[in-house]
SEPA-215498 format. One record per residue (C-alpha): residue number from 0; z, y, x. Coordinates in steps of 0.25 Angstrom, whole numbers, padded with zeros to 4 digits. Each point is the difference from the previous one (the first is absolute). Layout:
N
{resi=NUM&z=Z&y=Y&x=X}
...
END
This chain:
508
{resi=0&z=0149&y=-0126&x=-0152}
{resi=1&z=-0002&y=-0012&x=-0008}
{resi=2&z=-0007&y=-0012&x=0007}
{resi=3&z=-0014&y=-0005&x=-0003}
{resi=4&z=-0001&y=-0013&x=-0008}
{resi=5&z=-0011&y=-0006&x=0008}
{resi=6&z=-0002&y=-0014&x=-0005}
{resi=7&z=0012&y=0000&x=-0009}
{resi=8&z=-0003&y=-0005&x=-0014}
{resi=9&z=0014&y=-0002&x=-0005}
{resi=10&z=0005&y=0012&x=-0009}
{resi=11&z=0014&y=-0003&x=0003}
{resi=12&z=-0001&y=0000&x=0015}
{resi=13&z=-0008&y=0013&x=-0001}
{resi=14&z=0011&y=0007&x=-0008}
{resi=15&z=0012&y=-0006&x=0008}
{resi=16&z=-0007&y=0002&x=0013}
{resi=17&z=-0002&y=0015&x=-0001}
{resi=18&z=-0015&y=-0002&x=0000}
{resi=19&z=-0010&y=0010&x=-0008}
{resi=20&z=-0003&y=-0005&x=-0014}
{resi=21&z=-0011&y=0007&x=-0007}
{resi=22&z=0005&y=0000&x=-0014}
{resi=23&z=-0010&y=-0007&x=-0009}
{resi=24&z=0011&y=-0004&x=-0011}
{resi=25&z=-0006&y=0009&x=-0010}
{resi=26&z=-0013&y=-0009&x=-0001}
{resi=27&z=0009&y=-0012&x=0000}
{resi=28&z=0009&y=0005&x=-0012}
{resi=29&z=-0013&y=0003&x=-0008}
{resi=30&z=-0004&y=-0014&x=0002}
{resi=31&z=0013&y=-0007&x=-0004}
{resi=32&z=0003&y=0009&x=-0011}
{resi=33&z=-0014&y=-0001&x=-0007}
{resi=34&z=-0005&y=-0014&x=0002}
{resi=35&z=0002&y=-0014&x=0005}
{resi=36&z=-0012&y=-0006&x=0007}
{resi=37&z=-0006&y=0007&x=0012}
{resi=38&z=-0010&y=-0002&x=0011}
{resi=39&z=-0003&y=0009&x=0012}
{resi=40&z=-0010&y=-0002&x=0011}
{resi=41&z=0001&y=0008&x=0013}
{resi=42&z=-0005&y=-0002&x=0014}
{resi=43&z=0009&y=-0006&x=0010}
{resi=44&z=0012&y=0008&x=0006}
{resi=45&z=0000&y=0009&x=-0011}
{resi=46&z=0014&y=-0002&x=-0006}
{resi=47&z=-0003&y=-0012&x=-0009}
{resi=48&z=0012&y=-0008&x=0006}
{resi=49&z=0009&y=0012&x=0000}
{resi=50&z=-0003&y=0002&x=-0015}
{resi=51&z=0003&y=-0014&x=-0003}
{resi=52&z=0013&y=0001&x=0008}
{resi=53&z=0004&y=0013&x=-0008}
{resi=54&z=-0002&y=-0006&x=-0013}
{resi=55&z=0009&y=-0012&x=0005}
{resi=56&z=0011&y=0009&x=0002}
{resi=57&z=-0002&y=0008&x=-0013}
{resi=58&z=0001&y=-0013&x=-0008}
{resi=59&z=0011&y=-0005&x=0009}
{resi=60&z=0008&y=0011&x=-0006}
{resi=61&z=0003&y=0007&x=0014}
{resi=62&z=0001&y=0014&x=-0006}
{resi=63&z=0007&y=0006&x=0012}
{resi=64&z=-0012&y=-0003&x=0009}
{resi=65&z=-0008&y=0010&x=-0009}
{resi=66&z=0010&y=0012&x=0000}
{resi=67&z=-0010&y=0010&x=0005}
{resi=68&z=-0012&y=-0005&x=-0007}
{resi=69&z=-0007&y=0004&x=-0013}
{resi=70&z=0004&y=-0013&x=-0007}
{resi=71&z=0015&y=0001&x=0003}
{resi=72&z=0005&y=0006&x=-0013}
{resi=73&z=-0011&y=-0005&x=-0009}
{resi=74&z=0001&y=-0015&x=0001}
{resi=75&z=0011&y=-0010&x=-0005}
{resi=76&z=0000&y=-0008&x=0013}
{resi=77&z=0004&y=-0012&x=-0007}
{resi=78&z=-0001&y=-0013&x=0008}
{resi=79&z=-0011&y=-0010&x=-0003}
{resi=80&z=-0004&y=-0013&x=0005}
{resi=81&z=-0012&y=0002&x=0010}
{resi=82&z=-0011&y=-0009&x=0005}
{resi=83&z=-0006&y=0006&x=0012}
{resi=84&z=-0012&y=-0007&x=0007}
{resi=85&z=-0007&y=0004&x=0012}
{resi=86&z=-0013&y=-0008&x=0000}
{resi=87&z=-0003&y=0004&x=0014}
{resi=88&z=0010&y=-0011&x=0004}
{resi=89&z=-0008&y=-0011&x=-0007}
{resi=90&z=-0008&y=-0009&x=0010}
{resi=91&z=-0015&y=0001&x=-0002}
{resi=92&z=-0006&y=-0010&x=0010}
{resi=93&z=-0002&y=-0011&x=-0010}
{resi=94&z=0001&y=-0002&x=-0015}
{resi=95&z=0012&y=-0010&x=0000}
{resi=96&z=0009&y=0009&x=0009}
{resi=97&z=-0004&y=0012&x=-0008}
{resi=98&z=0006&y=-0007&x=-0013}
{resi=99&z=0012&y=-0005&x=0007}
{resi=100&z=0003&y=0014&x=0006}
{resi=101&z=-0001&y=0006&x=-0014}
{resi=102&z=0011&y=-0010&x=-0005}
{resi=103&z=0008&y=0003&x=0013}
{resi=104&z=0000&y=0015&x=-0004}
{resi=105&z=0005&y=-0003&x=-0014}
{resi=106&z=0011&y=-0009&x=0005}
{resi=107&z=0004&y=0011&x=0010}
{resi=108&z=0001&y=0010&x=-0011}
{resi=109&z=0008&y=-0010&x=-0008}
{resi=110&z=0010&y=-0001&x=0012}
{resi=111&z=0001&y=0015&x=0001}
{resi=112&z=0004&y=0000&x=-0015}
{resi=113&z=0009&y=-0012&x=0001}
{resi=114&z=-0009&y=-0008&x=-0008}
{resi=115&z=-0005&y=-0014&x=0003}
{resi=116&z=-0015&y=-0003&x=-0002}
{resi=117&z=-0003&y=-0015&x=-0002}
{resi=118&z=-0015&y=0001&x=-0003}
{resi=119&z=-0009&y=-0003&x=0012}
{resi=120&z=-0013&y=0005&x=-0007}
{resi=121&z=-0002&y=0015&x=0003}
{resi=122&z=-0004&y=0004&x=-0014}
{resi=123&z=0012&y=-0008&x=-0007}
{resi=124&z=0010&y=0005&x=0011}
{resi=125&z=-0004&y=0015&x=-0003}
{resi=126&z=0002&y=-0003&x=-0015}
{resi=127&z=0014&y=-0007&x=0003}
{resi=128&z=0004&y=0012&x=0008}
{resi=129&z=-0003&y=0010&x=-0011}
{resi=130&z=0007&y=-0008&x=-0011}
{resi=131&z=0013&y=-0003&x=0008}
{resi=132&z=0001&y=0015&x=0005}
{resi=133&z=-0002&y=0005&x=-0014}
{resi=134&z=0013&y=-0006&x=-0004}
{resi=135&z=0006&y=0012&x=0008}
{resi=136&z=-0009&y=0010&x=-0007}
{resi=137&z=-0014&y=0004&x=-0001}
{resi=138&z=-0008&y=-0003&x=0013}
{resi=139&z=-0007&y=0010&x=0009}
{resi=140&z=-0012&y=-0005&x=0008}
{resi=141&z=-0005&y=0007&x=0013}
{resi=142&z=-0012&y=-0006&x=0007}
{resi=143&z=-0005&y=0006&x=0013}
{resi=144&z=-0014&y=-0003&x=0006}
{resi=145&z=-0004&y=-0008&x=-0012}
{resi=146&z=-0013&y=-0004&x=0006}
{resi=147&z=0002&y=-0002&x=0015}
{resi=148&z=-0004&y=-0015&x=0000}
{resi=149&z=-0014&y=0005&x=-0006}
{resi=150&z=-0002&y=0011&x=0010}
{resi=151&z=0004&y=-0010&x=0011}
{resi=152&z=-0012&y=-0008&x=-0004}
{resi=153&z=-0010&y=0011&x=-0004}
{resi=154&z=-0011&y=-0005&x=0009}
{resi=155&z=0001&y=-0014&x=-0007}
{resi=156&z=-0004&y=0002&x=-0014}
{resi=157&z=0003&y=-0015&x=-0004}
{resi=158&z=0014&y=0000&x=0005}
{resi=159&z=0003&y=0014&x=-0005}
{resi=160&z=-0003&y=-0005&x=-0014}
{resi=161&z=0009&y=-0012&x=0001}
{resi=162&z=0011&y=0009&x=0004}
{resi=163&z=-0003&y=0009&x=-0011}
{resi=164&z=0001&y=-0011&x=-0010}
{resi=165&z=0014&y=-0004&x=0006}
{resi=166&z=0005&y=0014&x=-0001}
{resi=167&z=-0006&y=0002&x=-0015}
{resi=168&z=0008&y=-0013&x=-0003}
{resi=169&z=0012&y=0006&x=0006}
{resi=170&z=0000&y=0014&x=-0006}
{resi=171&z=-0003&y=-0005&x=-0014}
{resi=172&z=0015&y=-0004&x=-0001}
{resi=173&z=0004&y=0015&x=-0001}
{resi=174&z=-0008&y=0001&x=-0013}
{resi=175&z=0005&y=-0012&x=-0006}
{resi=176&z=0015&y=0004&x=0002}
{resi=177&z=-0002&y=0014&x=-0005}
{resi=178&z=0013&y=-0001&x=-0009}
{resi=179&z=0009&y=-0002&x=0013}
{resi=180&z=-0006&y=0012&x=0008}
{resi=181&z=0004&y=0014&x=0002}
{resi=182&z=-0010&y=0006&x=0010}
{resi=183&z=-0011&y=-0005&x=0008}
{resi=184&z=-0007&y=0007&x=0012}
{resi=185&z=-0010&y=-0006&x=0009}
{resi=186&z=-0007&y=0006&x=0012}
{resi=187&z=-0012&y=-0004&x=0009}
{resi=188&z=-0011&y=0006&x=0008}
{resi=189&z=-0011&y=-0003&x=-0010}
{resi=190&z=-0002&y=0002&x=-0015}
{resi=191&z=-0001&y=-0012&x=-0009}
{resi=192&z=-0011&y=-0004&x=-0009}
{resi=193&z=0001&y=-0003&x=-0015}
{resi=194&z=-0004&y=-0015&x=0003}
{resi=195&z=0008&y=-0001&x=0013}
{resi=196&z=0014&y=-0002&x=0004}
{resi=197&z=0006&y=0007&x=-0012}
{resi=198&z=-0010&y=-0004&x=-0010}
{resi=199&z=0011&y=-0006&x=-0009}
{resi=200&z=0010&y=0012&x=0003}
{resi=201&z=-0008&y=0009&x=-0008}
{resi=202&z=0011&y=0010&x=-0004}
{resi=203&z=0001&y=0004&x=0015}
{resi=204&z=-0002&y=0015&x=0001}
{resi=205&z=-0008&y=0003&x=0013}
{resi=206&z=0004&y=0014&x=0005}
{resi=207&z=-0008&y=-0001&x=0013}
{resi=208&z=-0010&y=0011&x=-0004}
{resi=209&z=0009&y=0008&x=-0010}
{resi=210&z=0001&y=0015&x=0002}
{resi=211&z=0015&y=0000&x=-0003}
{resi=212&z=0003&y=-0010&x=0011}
{resi=213&z=-0010&y=0004&x=0011}
{resi=214&z=0010&y=0006&x=0009}
{resi=215&z=0011&y=-0010&x=-0003}
{resi=216&z=-0003&y=-0006&x=0014}
{resi=217&z=-0003&y=0008&x=0012}
{resi=218&z=0005&y=0014&x=0004}
{resi=219&z=-0005&y=0013&x=-0007}
{resi=220&z=-0002&y=0013&x=0008}
{resi=221&z=0012&y=0005&x=-0007}
{resi=222&z=0008&y=-0012&x=0004}
{resi=223&z=-0005&y=0000&x=0014}
{resi=224&z=0004&y=0015&x=0002}
{resi=225&z=0014&y=-0002&x=-0007}
{resi=226&z=0005&y=-0013&x=0005}
{resi=227&z=-0005&y=0001&x=0014}
{resi=228&z=0002&y=0015&x=0003}
{resi=229&z=0008&y=-0003&x=0012}
{resi=230&z=-0010&y=-0010&x=0006}
{resi=231&z=-0011&y=0010&x=-0003}
{resi=232&z=0007&y=0011&x=0008}
{resi=233&z=0003&y=-0009&x=0012}
{resi=234&z=-0014&y=-0006&x=0001}
{resi=235&z=-0006&y=0013&x=-0001}
{resi=236&z=0008&y=0005&x=0012}
{resi=237&z=-0003&y=-0012&x=0008}
{resi=238&z=-0015&y=0001&x=-0002}
{resi=239&z=0001&y=0015&x=0002}
{resi=240&z=-0007&y=0004&x=-0013}
{resi=241&z=0005&y=0007&x=-0012}
{resi=242&z=0006&y=-0008&x=-0012}
{resi=243&z=-0012&y=0005&x=-0008}
{resi=244&z=-0010&y=-0005&x=0010}
{resi=245&z=0007&y=-0013&x=0001}
{resi=246&z=0000&y=-0002&x=-0015}
{resi=247&z=-0015&y=0003&x=0000}
{resi=248&z=-0003&y=-0011&x=0010}
{resi=249&z=0010&y=-0010&x=-0007}
{resi=250&z=-0008&y=0002&x=-0013}
{resi=251&z=-0013&y=-0003&x=0007}
{resi=252&z=0005&y=-0012&x=0007}
{resi=253&z=0010&y=-0007&x=-0010}
{resi=254&z=-0002&y=0006&x=-0014}
{resi=255&z=-0011&y=-0003&x=-0010}
{resi=256&z=0004&y=-0013&x=-0007}
{resi=257&z=-0003&y=0002&x=-0015}
{resi=258&z=0002&y=-0010&x=-0011}
{resi=259&z=-0005&y=0009&x=-0011}
{resi=260&z=-0011&y=0009&x=0006}
{resi=261&z=0009&y=0012&x=-0002}
{resi=262&z=0013&y=-0001&x=0007}
{resi=263&z=0002&y=-0003&x=0015}
{resi=264&z=0011&y=-0007&x=0009}
{resi=265&z=0003&y=-0003&x=0014}
{resi=266&z=0001&y=-0014&x=0005}
{resi=267&z=0015&y=-0001&x=0002}
{resi=268&z=-0001&y=-0010&x=0012}
{resi=269&z=-0009&y=0010&x=0008}
{resi=270&z=0009&y=0012&x=-0003}
{resi=271&z=0013&y=-0008&x=0005}
{resi=272&z=-0007&y=-0005&x=0012}
{resi=273&z=-0006&y=0014&x=0003}
{resi=274&z=0014&y=0007&x=0000}
{resi=275&z=0006&y=-0011&x=0009}
{resi=276&z=-0011&y=0001&x=0010}
{resi=277&z=-0005&y=0014&x=-0002}
{resi=278&z=-0014&y=-0003&x=0003}
{resi=279&z=-0013&y=-0001&x=-0008}
{resi=280&z=-0003&y=-0015&x=0000}
{resi=281&z=-0005&y=-0010&x=-0010}
{resi=282&z=0013&y=-0006&x=-0004}
{resi=283&z=-0003&y=-0006&x=-0014}
{resi=284&z=-0013&y=-0007&x=0004}
{resi=285&z=0005&y=-0006&x=0013}
{resi=286&z=0013&y=-0005&x=-0006}
{resi=287&z=-0007&y=-0013&x=-0005}
{resi=288&z=-0014&y=0001&x=-0006}
{resi=289&z=-0002&y=-0014&x=-0003}
{resi=290&z=-0010&y=-0008&x=0008}
{resi=291&z=-0008&y=-0004&x=-0012}
{resi=292&z=-0004&y=0015&x=-0001}
{resi=293&z=-0009&y=-0002&x=0012}
{resi=294&z=-0006&y=-0012&x=-0005}
{resi=295&z=-0002&y=0006&x=-0014}
{resi=296&z=-0008&y=0012&x=0006}
{resi=297&z=-0008&y=-0009&x=0009}
{resi=298&z=-0003&y=-0010&x=-0011}
{resi=299&z=-0004&y=0011&x=-0010}
{resi=300&z=-0007&y=0009&x=0010}
{resi=301&z=0008&y=0012&x=-0005}
{resi=302&z=-0005&y=0014&x=0003}
{resi=303&z=0006&y=0013&x=-0003}
{resi=304&z=-0012&y=0004&x=-0009}
{resi=305&z=0002&y=-0013&x=-0009}
{resi=306&z=0015&y=0003&x=-0001}
{resi=307&z=-0001&y=0014&x=-0005}
{resi=308&z=-0014&y=0002&x=-0006}
{resi=309&z=0004&y=-0003&x=-0015}
{resi=310&z=0012&y=0005&x=-0008}
{resi=311&z=0008&y=-0012&x=-0007}
{resi=312&z=0007&y=-0001&x=-0013}
{resi=313&z=0014&y=-0006&x=-0003}
{resi=314&z=-0007&y=-0012&x=-0006}
{resi=315&z=-0006&y=-0003&x=0013}
{resi=316&z=0014&y=-0004&x=0005}
{resi=317&z=0002&y=-0010&x=-0010}
{resi=318&z=-0013&y=-0007&x=-0004}
{resi=319&z=-0001&y=-0009&x=0013}
{resi=320&z=0010&y=-0008&x=0008}
{resi=321&z=0003&y=0007&x=0013}
{resi=322&z=-0008&y=-0010&x=0009}
{resi=323&z=-0013&y=0003&x=-0009}
{resi=324&z=0002&y=0015&x=-0001}
{resi=325&z=-0009&y=0009&x=0006}
{resi=326&z=0005&y=0005&x=0014}
{resi=327&z=0003&y=0014&x=-0005}
{resi=328&z=0009&y=-0005&x=-0010}
{resi=329&z=0007&y=-0009&x=0009}
{resi=330&z=0002&y=0010&x=0011}
{resi=331&z=0005&y=0011&x=-0011}
{resi=332&z=0011&y=-0010&x=-0004}
{resi=333&z=0004&y=-0003&x=0015}
{resi=334&z=0001&y=0015&x=0003}
{resi=335&z=-0012&y=0002&x=0009}
{resi=336&z=-0007&y=0008&x=-0011}
{resi=337&z=0006&y=0009&x=-0010}
{resi=338&z=-0003&y=0008&x=-0012}
{resi=339&z=-0005&y=0014&x=0005}
{resi=340&z=-0004&y=0006&x=-0013}
{resi=341&z=-0005&y=-0003&x=-0014}
{resi=342&z=-0014&y=0000&x=-0006}
{resi=343&z=-0001&y=0001&x=-0016}
{resi=344&z=-0011&y=-0005&x=-0008}
{resi=345&z=0003&y=0005&x=-0014}
{resi=346&z=0014&y=-0007&x=-0003}
{resi=347&z=-0001&y=-0010&x=0011}
{resi=348&z=0005&y=0003&x=0014}
{resi=349&z=-0003&y=-0006&x=0013}
{resi=350&z=0007&y=0001&x=0014}
{resi=351&z=-0007&y=0005&x=0012}
{resi=352&z=0004&y=-0009&x=0012}
{resi=353&z=0002&y=0004&x=0015}
{resi=354&z=0009&y=-0002&x=0011}
{resi=355&z=0014&y=0006&x=-0003}
{resi=356&z=0002&y=0007&x=0014}
{resi=357&z=-0004&y=0001&x=0015}
{resi=358&z=0010&y=-0012&x=0003}
{resi=359&z=-0007&y=-0010&x=-0009}
{resi=360&z=-0014&y=0006&x=0002}
{resi=361&z=0002&y=-0002&x=0016}
{resi=362&z=0005&y=-0014&x=0000}
{resi=363&z=-0009&y=-0005&x=-0011}
{resi=364&z=-0012&y=0005&x=0006}
{resi=365&z=0004&y=-0007&x=0013}
{resi=366&z=0001&y=-0013&x=-0007}
{resi=367&z=-0014&y=0002&x=-0006}
{resi=368&z=-0006&y=0003&x=0013}
{resi=369&z=0006&y=-0012&x=0006}
{resi=370&z=-0003&y=-0010&x=-0012}
{resi=371&z=-0014&y=0005&x=-0004}
{resi=372&z=-0006&y=0005&x=0012}
{resi=373&z=0006&y=-0008&x=0011}
{resi=374&z=0005&y=0012&x=0008}
{resi=375&z=0011&y=-0003&x=0010}
{resi=376&z=0009&y=0009&x=0008}
{resi=377&z=0002&y=0009&x=-0012}
{resi=378&z=0011&y=0008&x=0007}
{resi=379&z=-0010&y=0004&x=0011}
{resi=380&z=-0011&y=0004&x=-0010}
{resi=381&z=0010&y=0009&x=-0007}
{resi=382&z=0005&y=0007&x=0012}
{resi=383&z=-0015&y=0003&x=0005}
{resi=384&z=-0004&y=0005&x=-0014}
{resi=385&z=0012&y=0009&x=-0001}
{resi=386&z=-0003&y=0006&x=0014}
{resi=387&z=-0015&y=0002&x=-0004}
{resi=388&z=0003&y=0007&x=-0013}
{resi=389&z=0009&y=0009&x=0008}
{resi=390&z=-0012&y=0003&x=0009}
{resi=391&z=-0009&y=0002&x=-0013}
{resi=392&z=-0008&y=-0012&x=0004}
{resi=393&z=-0004&y=-0013&x=-0008}
{resi=394&z=-0006&y=-0008&x=0011}
{resi=395&z=0011&y=-0010&x=-0001}
{resi=396&z=-0004&y=-0003&x=-0015}
{resi=397&z=-0014&y=-0003&x=0005}
{resi=398&z=0005&y=-0010&x=0010}
{resi=399&z=0009&y=-0007&x=-0010}
{resi=400&z=-0011&y=-0001&x=-0010}
{resi=401&z=-0010&y=-0006&x=0011}
{resi=402&z=0011&y=-0010&x=0003}
{resi=403&z=0000&y=-0006&x=-0013}
{resi=404&z=-0008&y=-0013&x=-0001}
{resi=405&z=-0014&y=0003&x=-0007}
{resi=406&z=0002&y=-0011&x=-0011}
{resi=407&z=0012&y=0007&x=-0005}
{resi=408&z=-0008&y=0013&x=-0003}
{resi=409&z=-0006&y=0004&x=-0014}
{resi=410&z=-0012&y=0009&x=-0002}
{resi=411&z=0008&y=0009&x=-0009}
{resi=412&z=0004&y=0015&x=0002}
{resi=413&z=0013&y=-0002&x=-0007}
{resi=414&z=0003&y=-0012&x=0009}
{resi=415&z=0000&y=0010&x=0012}
{resi=416&z=0008&y=0010&x=-0007}
{resi=417&z=0011&y=-0011&x=-0002}
{resi=418&z=-0001&y=-0005&x=0014}
{resi=419&z=0001&y=0014&x=0006}
{resi=420&z=0011&y=0004&x=-0009}
{resi=421&z=0008&y=-0013&x=0004}
{resi=422&z=-0003&y=0003&x=0015}
{resi=423&z=0006&y=0014&x=-0001}
{resi=424&z=0012&y=-0005&x=-0009}
{resi=425&z=0003&y=-0011&x=0009}
{resi=426&z=0003&y=0010&x=0011}
{resi=427&z=0011&y=0006&x=-0009}
{resi=428&z=-0009&y=0012&x=-0004}
{resi=429&z=0002&y=0008&x=-0013}
{resi=430&z=-0014&y=-0003&x=-0006}
{resi=431&z=-0004&y=0000&x=-0014}
{resi=432&z=-0013&y=-0005&x=-0007}
{resi=433&z=-0010&y=0007&x=-0009}
{resi=434&z=0009&y=0013&x=-0001}
{resi=435&z=-0005&y=0008&x=-0012}
{resi=436&z=-0005&y=0014&x=0000}
{resi=437&z=-0007&y=0008&x=-0011}
{resi=438&z=-0014&y=-0004&x=0005}
{resi=439&z=0002&y=-0015&x=0003}
{resi=440&z=0008&y=-0009&x=0009}
{resi=441&z=0001&y=0000&x=0016}
{resi=442&z=0000&y=-0014&x=0005}
{resi=443&z=0012&y=0001&x=0009}
{resi=444&z=0010&y=0011&x=0003}
{resi=445&z=0009&y=-0001&x=0012}
{resi=446&z=0012&y=0009&x=0001}
{resi=447&z=0006&y=0000&x=0014}
{resi=448&z=0010&y=0010&x=0006}
{resi=449&z=-0007&y=0014&x=-0003}
{resi=450&z=-0014&y=-0006&x=-0002}
{resi=451&z=-0008&y=-0005&x=-0011}
{resi=452&z=-0012&y=-0009&x=0002}
{resi=453&z=-0010&y=-0002&x=-0012}
{resi=454&z=-0009&y=-0013&x=0002}
{resi=455&z=-0013&y=-0002&x=-0007}
{resi=456&z=-0006&y=-0014&x=0003}
{resi=457&z=-0015&y=-0003&x=-0002}
{resi=458&z=-0007&y=-0014&x=0001}
{resi=459&z=-0014&y=0001&x=0006}
{resi=460&z=-0002&y=0015&x=-0001}
{resi=461&z=0005&y=0010&x=0010}
{resi=462&z=0013&y=0007&x=0004}
{resi=463&z=-0007&y=0013&x=-0002}
{resi=464&z=-0002&y=-0004&x=-0015}
{resi=465&z=0015&y=-0003&x=-0001}
{resi=466&z=0004&y=0013&x=0006}
{resi=467&z=-0010&y=0007&x=-0009}
{resi=468&z=0007&y=-0006&x=-0012}
{resi=469&z=0014&y=0004&x=0004}
{resi=470&z=-0005&y=0015&x=0001}
{resi=471&z=-0008&y=0000&x=-0013}
{resi=472&z=0011&y=-0006&x=-0008}
{resi=473&z=0011&y=0008&x=0008}
{resi=474&z=0009&y=-0011&x=0001}
{resi=475&z=0009&y=0008&x=0010}
{resi=476&z=0002&y=0012&x=-0009}
{resi=477&z=0013&y=-0006&x=-0006}
{resi=478&z=0006&y=-0001&x=0013}
{resi=479&z=-0003&y=0014&x=0006}
{resi=480&z=0013&y=0006&x=-0006}
{resi=481&z=0009&y=-0010&x=0008}
{resi=482&z=-0003&y=0008&x=0013}
{resi=483&z=-0004&y=-0013&x=0007}
{resi=484&z=-0012&y=-0002&x=0009}
{resi=485&z=-0011&y=-0007&x=-0008}
{resi=486&z=-0010&y=-0010&x=0006}
{resi=487&z=-0011&y=-0006&x=-0007}
{resi=488&z=-0006&y=-0013&x=0005}
{resi=489&z=-0013&y=-0006&x=-0004}
{resi=490&z=-0002&y=-0015&x=0003}
{resi=491&z=-0013&y=-0008&x=-0001}
{resi=492&z=0001&y=-0016&x=0000}
{resi=493&z=-0012&y=-0008&x=0004}
{resi=494&z=0000&y=-0012&x=-0009}
{resi=495&z=-0008&y=-0009&x=0009}
{resi=496&z=0008&y=0004&x=0013}
{resi=497&z=0013&y=-0001&x=-0009}
{resi=498&z=0005&y=0012&x=0008}
{resi=499&z=0002&y=0015&x=0000}
{resi=500&z=-0014&y=0005&x=0004}
{resi=501&z=0003&y=0015&x=0001}
{resi=502&z=0011&y=0010&x=-0004}
{resi=503&z=0003&y=0015&x=0000}
{resi=504&z=0013&y=0007&x=0001}
{resi=505&z=0000&y=0015&x=-0004}
{resi=506&z=0012&y=0009&x=-0001}
{resi=507&z=0000&y=0009&x=-0013}
END
């Protein structure tokens, strides 16, 4: 059984070390065979660095590493001079060190290519490296984490803009030396704007939202079942469930990322960790969600409702710099939200945003409860909610709402929809908002084991009225055929008391 390449981002190490490699070289071949300048944004730990590494070995002419892949008999595997930059290594604590670190990265690439770089200015050093390397042949440029210095300072607008100007000055060198260049591929977490870092590099092809490359990173359902068949069998046996049941649960927990609104992939890091540990945990989120995420949520008072209320267009991702972008745009690029579908308005289309899966929904909801509502001891809250739902009770939800400082509450029904959704999601429960039926939308739907709970939430009315609406609209009908127990829950919020005044739970 091949090993799991957890944390390994070097293609050669994966192949030579007998690790699983999910073959993505068809996408890479399409890129290098049909174009020259590319940019791809994806969330962290999604395979960007491995893609850069794969390109490196392809352009380094190491054909035998690709013996069992799609590209093996289709590419010339000629050796090209390569500049490979990981901007993650740049110092970002102050402007001067940042500039010096860019120069150092260029000089290190020069040393790796046996070229001495004389220039001390980062921009001229980059230019010198391209020109000197071009004497060996046309140059390939691979850049990973292109905007990391900006993301490190996302909560400091002035500093982020200064770093952006430096990077803009740095990357423009690529455009100015087009005649010396064979291929360019840049990656990052956030898409660029037309006036941003790459404003002068206007021939860069952004494939981040392209349908053809939507599954280039991440694992498809077919790839999961094919490449990890032995691990699926082994894990199902350990958890004492069938392989079918395991795949259903894995899909809920780790699938759901989409970069075109039509095709969906699994987070690769979560899958690898899951097969290693054989337990359902929040591996991707807990592997290093940046500390600035907490401050970002707290500063902007981010709520689930605001993140998912309105569909977004492709233009929304490139009209504002990331520190000025709306919260839903920022979190969609960071991977905490994803495209769950497409809405069409004539010839125009917009993307519906939501959490990709239970893993992200659970962890992100915890952050919102901590940052926005000042709730602590989140793990204890989760356990109690889980226990009460098991017993068909919602008293714990009432207790949590009453514990939130009064000045944080808002007199809006949608506010309480969002709050109760976040409380349930933080407990790792499979809850969805505004589930469509033929007669309307139920506020919340919670699927737990063999039970389904339908919530209707009212503000300054009555729980009876909420229950009446569920029955009149027959929100429960679409679930009857599933053979699960169905409970309807009517909740009334008193806006003056800022708490649940009364609730009714009935079994259908």
